[in-house]
N, C-alpha and C positions, 0 to 999 in steps of 0.2 A: 103257142101250141105247147103240148107236153110230150116229152119223149121218155122212154125207159131204156136203161142200159144195165149191163152186168159189170160190176167193178171187179174185173179179174185180177187187177194188180193190188187191190185193197182187201175188202172184207168178203168178196165173192158173191155179194148179194145184189139183187136188182134195186136200182134207184130211179127216181123220177127227177127230171130236170126240165126247166123251161127253155124254149128256143123260139127263134123267129126265122122265117125264110125271107131273104132280101137280096137285092142286087147292090145295095149300098154298103159294101164291105170290100176291103182290099183284095180278098180272095175271090171275089166275083169278077169274071172276065167275060167280055163280049155279051153282056146282058144275061148271062146264065146265073140264076140265083144260087145262093149257098145257104146252108143251115147254120145259123149263128146261135151258140149256146148262151145262157144267161151270163157266163163269165166273159163273153166277148170273143171267144175263140170260134173259128169256123170248123165245122165238122167235116172231115174228109172221108172218102170211101173206105180207107183202111181202118180208121177208127170205128166207122159205122159197122163194118163186118166183124172185126175182132171183139168189140164190146157188145155185140148183139143188140144194137139200137133198134127200137121199134117206136112207131108213132102211137101214142096212147090217146091223144086228143088233138084235133085240128079242125079249124073252121073250113067251110067250103072253099073259100078263097085260098087258104093255106094248102088245102089238098090239091088245088089246081097247080100251085107253084111247086109243091112236092113232086107232082107228076113230071115236071120239067127236070127237077133235080135228079130223080130216080132214073129217068131216061138217060141223063148224062152219066150217072154212075154205071148204068148197064153198058154204055158205049166204052167207058174207061175200063170196064172189066172184060171187054171183048165179047159181050153177049149180043 
């Protein structure tokens, strides 16, 4: 999938980065998938919000997995 984010600590511009949604990462717990960026880092709720991440392109399967991730983000945010 492709995500966009705003580099607020660098050039302030929007950038595109590749990512995958997976449960095969140390940050995934109890079968809850996480978003893993091309650099291998898992994307957390705080980074998602602060850097204004958005899904630019995702397959149907990835969208289903993202729904699980975003429902978990909402729970963590108290919504």
